[in-house]
C-alpha positions in Angstrom: 10.4 5.1 3.3 12.3 7.1 5.3 15.0 5.4 7.4 14.3 7.0 10.8 10.7 5.6 10.4 12.0 1.9 10.4 14.3 3.1 13.2 11.4 4.4 15.4 9.3 1.1 14.8 12.4 -1.2 16.2 12.8 1.4 19.5 9.2 1.6 19.7 8.3 -2.4 20.1 11.7 -2.4 22.4 10.3 0.0 24.7 7.1 -1.6 24.7 8.6 -4.8 25.6 10.6 -3.1 28.4 7.4 -1.6 29.8 5.8 -5.2 29.6 8.6 -6.5 31.5 7.5 -4.5 34.6 3.8 -4.8 33.9 3.0 -8.2 32.9 2.8 -9.4 36.6 0.0 -6.9 37.8 -1.7 -7.4 34.4 -2.1 -10.8 34.8 -3.3 -10.6 38.0 -5.9 -8.2 36.9 -7.2 -10.3 34.5 -7.8 -13.2 36.8 -9.5 -11.4 39.1 -11.8 -9.8 36.2 -12.2 -13.1 33.9 -10.9 -15.8 36.2 -7.4 -16.5 33.8 -5.0 -14.9 31.3 -3.5 -16.1 27.6 -0.9 -18.7 28.5 2.0 -16.3 26.8 1.4 -14.1 29.6 1.0 -16.3 32.3 4.4 -17.5 31.4 6.1 -13.9 31.5 4.5 -13.3 34.5 6.1 -16.4 36.1 9.8 -14.7 35.4 11.4 -12.7 38.0 11.0 -8.8 37.0 15.4 -9.0 36.8 14.9 -11.4 34.2 11.6 -10.3 32.8 12.6 -7.0 31.7 15.5 -7.7 29.7 13.7 -10.8 27.6 10.5 -8.8 26.8 12.9 -5.9 25.6 14.6 -8.4 23.6 11.6 -9.9 22.1 10.1 -6.3 21.6 13.3 -5.5 19.4 13.0 -8.8 17.5 9.0 -8.1 16.9 9.8 -4.8 15.6 12.7 -5.8 13.3 10.7 -8.2 11.6 8.2 -5.5 11.3 10.6 -3.0 9.9 12.2 -5.4 7.2 8.6 -6.2 6.4 7.9 -2.6 6.1 10.9 -1.7 4.0 10.3 -4.7 1.5 6.6 -3.4 1.1 7.6 0.1 0.8 7.6 1.4 -2.8 11.1 2.8 -4.4 10.1 6.0 -6.8 13.0 7.0 -8.8 12.4 10.0 -11.1 14.5 10.6 -14.0 14.5 12.6 -17.1 13.2 9.9 -19.3 11.4 7.8 -17.4 10.0 6.4 -13.8 11.0 3.2 -12.1 8.9 2.0 -9.6 10.3 -1.4 -7.4 8.3 -2.7 -5.0 8.6 -6.3 -2.9 10.7 -7.7 -5.5 8.7 -6.1 -8.7 9.8 -3.2 -10.8 8.0 -1.2 -13.5 9.5 1.6 -15.9 7.3 4.1 -17.5 8.8 6.4 -20.2 8.5 10.2 -19.7 6.8 10.7 -23.3 3.9 8.3 -22.4 2.8 10.4 -19.2 0.5 13.0 -19.1 -0.5 13.3 -15.5 1.1 12.1 -12.7 -0.6 13.2 -8.9 -1.2 11.6 -5.8 -4.6 9.8 -5.2 -5.2 9.1 -1.4 -2.3 6.9 -0.7 -1.3 5.8 -4.3 0.8 7.0 -6.8 -1.1 7.7 -10.4 0.2 8.5 -13.7 -2.2 8.7 -17.0 -1.1 8.9 -20.3 -3.3 11.3 -22.7 -6.0 8.9 -23.2 -6.5 8.9 -19.6 -5.6 5.4 -19.1 -3.5 4.4 -15.9 -0.3 3.6 -16.4 0.9 3.5 -12.6 -1.3 3.2 -9.5 1.1 2.0 -6.7 0.3 2.4 -2.9 2.7 5.0 -1.7 1.2 6.4 1.3 4.6 6.5 3.0 6.2 8.5 0.7 5.9 12.4 1.1 4.0 14.2 -1.2 6.2 17.1 -1.3 9.1 15.0 -2.1 7.6 13.4 -4.7 6.2 16.7 -6.0 9.8 18.2 -6.0 11.5 15.4 -7.9 8.5 15.4 -10.5 9.0 19.3 -11.2 12.9 18.9 -11.3 12.5 16.8 -14.4 9.2 18.6 -15.6 6.5 15.9 -15.6 2.9 17.1 -15.7 2.5 16.8 -11.7 -1.2 17.6 -11.2 -1.3 17.5 -7.5 -3.2 15.2 -4.5 -6.3 14.7 -5.9 -7.1 12.9 -8.8 -8.6 15.3 -11.8 -11.1 12.9 -12.6 -12.2 12.1 -9.0 -16.0 12.9 -9.2 -16.1 10.1 -12.4 -15.2 7.4 -9.8 -18.2 5.5 -8.8 -18.5 2.7 -6.3 -18.7 -1.0 -8.2 -22.4 -3.0 -8.4 -22.3 -6.3 -9.7 -24.1 -5.8 -12.9 -24.7 -2.0 -13.2 -25.6 -1.6 -17.0 -23.1 1.2 -17.7 -20.5 -1.8 -17.9 -20.3 -4.8 -19.9 -20.4 -8.4 -18.7 -16.7 -9.1 -19.7 -15.6 -5.7 -17.2 -18.0 -6.9 -14.5 -16.5 -10.5 -14.7 -12.9 -9.2 -14.1 -13.9 -7.1 -11.1 -15.5 -10.0 -10.0 -12.3 -12.0 -10.6 -10.4 -9.1 -8.7 -12.4 -9.0 -5.8 -12.2 -12.7 -5.0 -8.4 -12.8 -5.5 -7.8 -9.6 -3.1 -10.5 -11.8 -0.6 -8.4 -14.7 -1.1 -4.9 -13.0 -1.4 -4.0 -13.8 -4.4 -2.1 -10.4 -5.8 -0.8 -11.6 -9.3 -4.4 -12.7 -10.3 -5.4 -9.4 -8.8 -2.8 -7.5 -10.9 -3.8 -9.5 -13.8 -7.7 -8.6 -14.1 -6.5 -5.2 -13.2 -4.1 -4.9 -16.3 -7.2 -6.3 -18.3 -9.6 -3.8 -17.2 -7.2 -1.3 -18.1 -7.0 -2.5 -21.5 -10.7 -1.9 -21.7 -10.3 1.3 -20.6 -11.6 0.9 -16.9 -9.7 2.2 -14.3 -10.1 0.8 -10.7 -9.0 2.1 -7.1 -9.9 0.6 -3.7 -11.6 2.5 -1.2 -12.2 1.5 2.5 -12.8 -2.2 0.8 -15.0 -1.1 -1.9 -14.0 -1.4 -6.0 -14.5 1.9 -7.5 -14.1 2.5 -11.2 -14.1 4.9 -14.0 -14.3 4.7 -17.6 -11.8 6.3 -20.0 -13.4 9.4 -21.4 -11.0 9.9 -24.2 -10.4 6.9 -27.1 -7.5 5.0 -27.1 -5.0 4.9 -29.7 -2.4 2.2 -29.8 1.3 3.5 -29.7 3.0 3.1 -32.7 5.9 0.9 -32.9 9.3 2.4 -31.9 11.9 2.5 -34.6 
């Protein structure tokens, strides 16, 4: 994520706090006239003299902005492209994939995706805050097979409907597990279900809260052991 974005978050929330220092009093009075009351934090802030409310709320806004920037920085992936591998680090976890395993790399919506020759997903990571042009330039520099900003098999993705006959019961069970894990905010369980689906030749992505899937079209040949 560009550092300027992180600074804009902090400066933006500080400016909101600055404006709130002048506007909190009129806002509380308007809410009181409209609905008879206002939230307790607003009423408390409105009791402060303007000379205190402005710096207090500005500092509060800056603090909130610093926290938001730290979270955004931690959750934003760092993608390193080298001649022999791609490395991705996000939120304390890391993944490295060898160049010779990669047959296609592209962005799909907000995701960065890499496929092997059997069209199995090797990488799918949220990377919407990274520049697609910078990614393309990095992959082109090392002659990776960059495929642009659309999944080459876009038309093959289908919204998941539990019980549909083109998937076996084991795949449906994994999709149900992943759906529950995402709803319950258990990312580890969701990632494990996704890994198991990929091993079965099923690629999955999320669109507007709906799981979409496609099946692998090429046979999968396990890699030969390295010497």
